[in-house]
C-alpha positions in Angstrom: -4.7 22.2 10.8 -5.3 21.0 7.3 -3.8 17.6 6.2 -1.3 18.0 3.4 -1.9 15.9 0.3 0.0 15.8 -3.0 -2.0 16.5 -6.1 -0.3 15.0 -9.2 -1.6 16.2 -12.6 -0.3 17.4 -15.9 -0.2 21.1 -16.3 -3.6 21.9 -17.8 -3.7 22.9 -21.5 -7.5 23.3 -21.7 -9.8 25.6 -19.8 -12.0 22.6 -18.9 -8.9 20.9 -17.3 -8.1 24.0 -15.4 -11.7 24.3 -14.1 -11.7 20.6 -13.1 -8.5 21.0 -11.1 -9.9 24.1 -9.4 -13.2 22.4 -8.5 -11.5 19.2 -7.4 -9.0 21.2 -5.3 -11.9 23.2 -3.7 -13.5 19.9 -2.8 -10.3 18.7 -1.2 -10.0 21.9 0.8 -13.7 21.6 2.0 -12.8 18.2 3.3 -9.9 19.6 5.4 -7.0 18.8 3.1 -4.2 21.1 2.0 -3.5 20.3 -1.7 0.1 20.6 -2.7 1.3 20.5 -6.2 4.7 20.8 -7.9 5.5 22.9 -11.0 6.8 26.3 -11.9 3.4 28.0 -11.2 3.2 26.4 -7.8 4.5 27.8 -4.5 6.0 24.3 -3.9 8.3 24.4 -6.9 11.6 22.9 -6.2 14.7 23.7 -8.3 16.5 20.5 -7.5 16.2 17.5 -9.8 12.4 17.0 -10.2 12.4 13.6 -8.6 14.2 15.0 -5.5 11.7 17.8 -5.2 8.7 15.4 -5.7 10.1 13.1 -3.0 10.7 16.0 -0.6 7.0 17.1 -1.0 5.7 13.5 -0.8 7.5 12.9 2.5 5.6 16.0 3.9 2.2 14.7 2.6 -0.1 12.1 4.0 -1.7 11.0 0.7 -1.7 11.5 -3.0 -4.4 12.0 -5.6 -3.4 11.9 -9.3 -5.6 13.3 -12.0 -4.5 11.7 -15.3 -5.7 14.2 -18.0 -5.4 13.5 -21.7 -2.2 15.1 -22.8 -0.8 13.4 -26.0 -2.9 12.0 -28.8 -1.8 9.3 -31.2 -4.1 8.7 -34.1 -2.5 5.2 -34.6 -0.2 3.1 -32.5 1.1 -0.5 -32.9 1.3 -2.6 -29.8 3.6 -5.6 -29.7 5.1 -5.1 -33.2 6.3 -8.3 -34.8 5.3 -10.3 -31.7 6.4 -13.9 -31.9 5.8 -15.3 -28.4 2.6 -17.2 -27.4 -0.1 -14.9 -25.9 1.1 -11.9 -27.8 -0.1 -10.6 -31.1 0.6 -7.4 -33.0 -2.2 -5.0 -32.6 -3.1 -1.7 -34.2 -5.0 0.8 -32.0 -6.5 4.1 -33.1 -7.1 7.4 -31.2 -5.0 6.6 -28.2 -4.6 9.2 -25.4 -1.6 9.4 -23.1 -1.2 11.4 -19.9 2.0 12.9 -18.4 4.6 10.3 -17.3 4.5 12.0 -13.9 1.0 10.5 -13.4 2.8 7.2 -13.3 6.0 8.3 -11.5 4.4 10.3 -8.6 1.8 7.6 -7.6 4.6 4.9 -7.7 6.7 7.1 -5.5 3.8 7.6 -3.1 3.2 3.8 -3.1 6.8 3.2 -2.0 6.3 5.7 0.8 3.2 3.8 1.9 0.9 6.8 1.3 -2.8 6.4 0.4 -3.3 6.9 -3.3 -6.4 7.9 -5.3 -6.1 8.1 -9.1 -8.7 9.7 -11.4 -8.4 9.0 -15.1 -9.9 11.1 -17.8 -12.0 9.1 -20.3 -9.9 7.6 -23.0 -6.5 7.8 -21.3 -4.5 4.6 -21.9 -4.9 2.3 -18.9 -1.4 1.0 -18.3 0.9 0.8 -15.3 -0.6 2.5 -12.2 -3.5 3.6 -14.4 -4.9 0.0 -14.6 -7.8 -0.7 -12.3 -6.7 -2.2 -9.0 -2.9 -1.7 -9.3 -2.7 0.7 -6.4 -5.6 -0.8 -4.4 -8.3 1.8 -4.6 -11.0 1.8 -7.4 -9.8 3.9 -10.4 -12.7 6.0 -11.8 -12.8 7.4 -15.2 -14.3 10.9 -15.7 -15.3 13.1 -18.6 -14.4 16.8 -18.5 -17.8 17.5 -19.9 -19.2 16.2 -16.6 -16.6 17.7 -14.4 -18.8 19.3 -11.6 -21.3 16.5 -11.7 -18.5 13.9 -11.4 -16.9 15.7 -8.5 -20.2 16.1 -6.7 -21.5 12.7 -7.7 -21.9 9.7 -5.4 -19.0 7.7 -6.9 -16.4 10.5 -6.4 -17.8 11.4 -3.0 -17.6 7.8 -1.8 -14.0 7.5 -3.1 -13.0 10.7 -1.4 -14.6 9.5 1.9 -12.7 6.2 1.7 -9.4 7.7 0.6 -9.8 10.6 3.1 -10.1 8.1 5.9 -6.9 6.5 5.0 -5.2 9.9 4.7 -6.4 10.9 8.1 -5.1 7.7 9.6 -1.7 8.3 8.0 -1.7 11.8 9.4 -2.5 10.5 12.9 0.2 7.8 12.8 2.8 10.4 11.7 2.6 11.8 15.2 3.0 8.5 17.0 6.5 7.7 18.3 8.2 4.6 17.0 7.4 1.5 19.1 10.2 -1.0 19.9 7.8 -3.3 21.8 4.1 -4.5 21.6 
């Protein structure tokens, strides 16, 4: 039996993103996982409120991997406008990329359920919230779509999938254990 894992990612809008998802999903399946996604094109689409459907799927899964693709580009943004507190200064940033808010929401929901989380961030996506290194515990690699297959087959990704996969398999095994009222 394959171990169900939730794959969080924005709906691809580029062919390179679509290929990356397909290659990454293939790698997950080769490792014995059953990747589950949510969205109108997926067999797991839920017509309830999106968060209800996401929670329903997550409670069925033993881990989550989130792929934070570039989705929204801002040529200029102002951070901390009119800041007047110590330690903060107004800052102008250029060429900032944002991902889907669900790449923040779904990992946070998985964290609350105690699921192992692996986040992959496309190069240039703003590192805030769960997209900051170390927030969810596991190393957060950055990848380039131009290097999609070499990233997925590379040592860094393989080592992360090995580590995360071990946590996922442990979660799967523990799911079958009865609750213990004694030690």
